[in-house]
C-alpha positions in Angstrom: -49.6 -41.8 -54.8 -48.8 -41.1 -51.2 -47.5 -37.6 -50.3 -44.0 -37.2 -49.0 -43.7 -36.4 -45.3 -43.4 -32.8 -44.3 -41.4 -31.5 -41.3 -41.6 -31.2 -38.4 -43.4 -34.6 -38.0 -46.5 -34.3 -35.9 -46.9 -36.2 -32.7 -49.2 -38.6 -34.4 -46.7 -39.3 -37.2 -43.8 -40.3 -34.9 -43.4 -39.6 -31.2 -46.9 -40.4 -30.0 -46.6 -43.8 -31.5 -43.4 -44.8 -29.7 -44.0 -47.3 -27.0 -41.3 -46.3 -24.6 -39.9 -48.2 -21.6 -37.7 -45.3 -20.3 -37.8 -41.6 -20.9 -35.5 -39.0 -19.5 -36.7 -35.4 -19.9 -34.5 -32.5 -18.7 -33.8 -28.8 -19.1 -30.2 -28.2 -20.1 -27.8 -25.7 -18.5 -26.4 -23.0 -20.6 -24.0 -21.0 -18.5 -20.3 -20.6 -17.5 -18.7 -19.9 -14.2 -15.5 -18.5 -12.8 -14.1 -18.1 -9.4 -12.5 -14.9 -7.9 -9.5 -14.9 -5.7 -11.8 -14.4 -2.8 -13.6 -17.6 -3.5 -16.7 -16.1 -4.9 -18.2 -18.1 -7.8 -19.5 -16.0 -10.7 -22.1 -17.5 -13.0 -23.4 -16.0 -16.3 -25.8 -17.3 -18.9 -24.5 -18.2 -22.4 -27.7 -18.8 -24.3 -31.2 -20.2 -24.1 -31.9 -23.3 -22.1 -33.2 -26.2 -24.2 -35.0 -29.4 -23.3 -33.3 -32.7 -24.0 -34.6 -36.2 -23.7 -33.5 -39.8 -24.0 -35.8 -42.4 -25.3 -35.7 -46.2 -24.9 -38.3 -48.1 -26.9 -39.8 -51.3 -25.7 -39.0 -54.7 -27.2 -41.3 -55.4 -30.3 -41.8 -58.0 -33.0 -39.4 -57.5 -35.9 -42.1 -56.0 -38.1 -43.3 -53.5 -35.4 -39.7 -52.5 -34.6 -38.8 -51.9 -38.2 -41.7 -49.4 -38.6 -40.5 -47.2 -35.7 -36.8 -47.6 -36.6 -37.5 -46.6 -40.2 -38.8 -43.2 -39.1 -36.1 -42.8 -36.5 -33.4 -43.4 -39.1 -35.1 -41.0 -41.5 -34.9 -38.3 -38.9 -31.1 -38.7 -38.5 -30.2 -35.9 -40.9 -30.4 -32.1 -41.1 -33.7 -30.4 -41.7 -35.9 -33.1 -40.2 -37.3 -32.1 -36.9 -40.3 -33.6 -35.1 -42.6 -32.7 -32.3 -42.1 -34.5 -28.9 -43.7 -34.4 -25.4 -43.1 -35.8 -22.0 -45.0 -39.0 -22.1 -45.0 -39.2 -18.3 -47.0 -35.9 -18.2 -49.6 -35.8 -21.0 -52.0 -33.7 -18.9 -51.7 -31.6 -15.7 -51.2 -33.6 -12.6 -54.6 -32.6 -11.1 -56.3 -33.8 -14.3 -54.4 -36.9 -15.3 -56.8 -38.0 -18.0 -57.7 -34.6 -19.3 -61.4 -35.0 -18.5 -61.7 -31.8 -16.6 -59.9 -29.8 -19.3 -62.4 -31.2 -21.9 -62.9 -29.0 -24.9 -61.5 -25.9 -23.2 -59.2 -23.7 -25.3 -56.9 -21.8 -23.0 -54.9 -18.9 -24.2 -52.2 -16.5 -22.8 -53.9 -13.6 -21.0 -50.9 -11.7 -19.6 -47.1 -11.9 -19.8 -45.1 -10.2 -17.1 -42.3 -7.8 -18.0 -39.7 -9.9 -16.2 -40.2 -12.8 -18.7 -40.9 -15.1 -15.7 -44.6 -15.2 -15.2 -47.8 -15.5 -17.2 -51.6 -15.8 -16.7 -53.8 -18.2 -18.6 -57.4 -17.7 -19.5 -60.1 -19.9 -20.9 -59.7 -22.7 -18.4 -62.5 -24.5 -16.6 -63.4 -22.8 -13.4 -61.3 -24.0 -10.5 -58.8 -25.7 -12.8 -55.5 -26.5 -11.1 -52.0 -26.2 -12.5 -49.4 -27.9 -10.3 -45.7 -27.4 -10.0 -44.0 -29.4 -12.7 -46.9 -29.4 -15.1 -45.8 -28.8 -18.7 -47.4 -26.4 -21.1 -46.6 -25.2 -24.6 -47.5 -22.5 -27.1 -46.4 -21.2 -30.5 -44.8 -17.8 -31.0 -43.0 -15.8 -33.6 -43.2 -16.0 -37.4 -40.9 -17.2 -40.2 -40.2 -19.6 -38.6 -42.9 -20.3 -36.0 -41.2 -21.3 -32.8 -42.6 -23.6 -30.1 -42.2 -22.8 -26.4 -42.2 -25.6 -23.8 -42.3 -24.6 -20.1 -43.1 -26.1 -16.8 -45.1 -24.5 -14.0 -43.1 -23.4 -11.0 -45.8 -21.7 -8.9 -49.0 -23.7 -8.5 -52.2 -21.8 -9.4 -56.0 -22.3 -9.5 -58.2 -20.7 -12.1 -61.0 -18.5 -10.8 -64.6 -18.8 -11.7 -64.1 -17.2 -15.1 -61.2 -19.6 -15.9 -58.4 -17.0 -15.4 -55.3 -17.9 -13.4 -53.3 -15.5 -11.2 -49.7 -14.8 -12.5 -47.6 -17.9 -12.1 -43.9 -18.5 -12.7 -42.7 -20.9 -15.4 -39.3 -22.2 -16.4 -37.3 -21.5 -18.6 -37.7 -17.8 -19.2 -40.4 -16.8 -21.6 -38.6 -15.8 -24.8 -39.1 -12.7 -26.9 -42.0 -13.0 -29.4 -44.5 -14.6 -27.1 -47.7 -12.7 -27.1 -51.0 -12.6 -25.2 -53.8 -14.4 -27.1 -51.6 -17.4 -28.1 -53.2 -20.8 -27.6 -51.8 -22.7 -24.7 -51.5 -26.5 -25.0 -52.1 -28.5 -21.9 -53.0 -31.8 -23.5 -49.7 -33.4 -24.7 -47.8 -30.1 -24.6 -44.9 -30.4 -27.0 -41.7 -29.0 -28.2 -39.9 -29.1 -31.6 -36.9 -31.4 -31.5 -34.1 -32.9 -33.5 -32.0 -36.0 -33.1 -28.7 -35.6 -31.4 -26.0 -36.8 -33.8 -24.4 -40.1 -32.8 -27.1 -40.9 -30.2 -29.2 -43.4 -32.1 -28.8 -47.1 -31.2 -30.6 -49.7 -33.3 -32.6 -52.4 -31.8 -30.9 -55.8 -31.3 -32.6 -58.5 -33.4 -33.2 -61.7 -31.4 -35.0 -64.9 -32.6 -38.5 -63.6 -32.6 -38.3 -60.0 -31.3 -36.2 -56.9 -31.6 -34.9 -55.3 -28.4 -36.0 -51.7 -28.5 -33.9 -49.0 -30.2 -32.9 -45.8 -28.4 -32.0 -42.2 -29.2 -31.4 -38.8 -27.7 -32.9 -35.5 -28.9 -32.8 -31.8 -28.1 -35.3 -29.0 -28.5 -34.7 -26.6 -31.4 -36.0 -23.1 -31.7 -35.6 -23.0 -35.5 
C-alpha cells in the first residue's frame, strides 16, 4: 500500500515537475507610510518580507495536465505547504549548470550582527556569487524554518572556498546560525497556495491549456 504524502511536499514531488511557461517571483513589501505636514514621508516596517510567486503551467495532454492539477488542488487547503524555487535561477549566474559547484557542500561561516551580511565557506576556490543569485538554508527548531535570500553584493570565494562578507536580502532572521548548510543548487523556500488564486486548465479537444496559481512563502 502506498504511503500518504507528507508535508511540505519536496521539490521532486511537486514544484520541480511543473513545466512552466511563465513564472513571477517577487519579494513582498511589509511596511506602512505616513506624511508629515512638512511633506516628509515616514516609512516603518510592519513584519517580515515574504517571497511570492505566480505560476502558469504550459499546455499539456489531458492526462499530463490532470496529474499536475490533482496535486495543485490537493494543496489548496490549510496545513499543506510545499517547497518551491525560482526556476529561472536554479544555479548561480556564473555557474548556470552547477558544474563548477559540483559536490561542494557550502555552509554559513559568519553572520554579521546587523542581520544584513554573511560569509559562506566550503565553496570551490574562485567560485562567484553574483547580484541576484538566490540561496537558501534551514534555521530554527520546532518548526524548522527555511530562509530564502538573494545576493546583493557580488563576491568571489578565496583559495580556501571562503567568501568575504556579502549583503543579502531580505534581512537574515533570528535563529540563523553559523554551520548551517547553504543550498545553491535549486535553493528553495517553503510556500503555501494563496486562497482564491488557483485557475484550472481549460480543456480543449486534445489538450488542456495550463493551469495557474499564486503562492507565498511561509515561515511556519
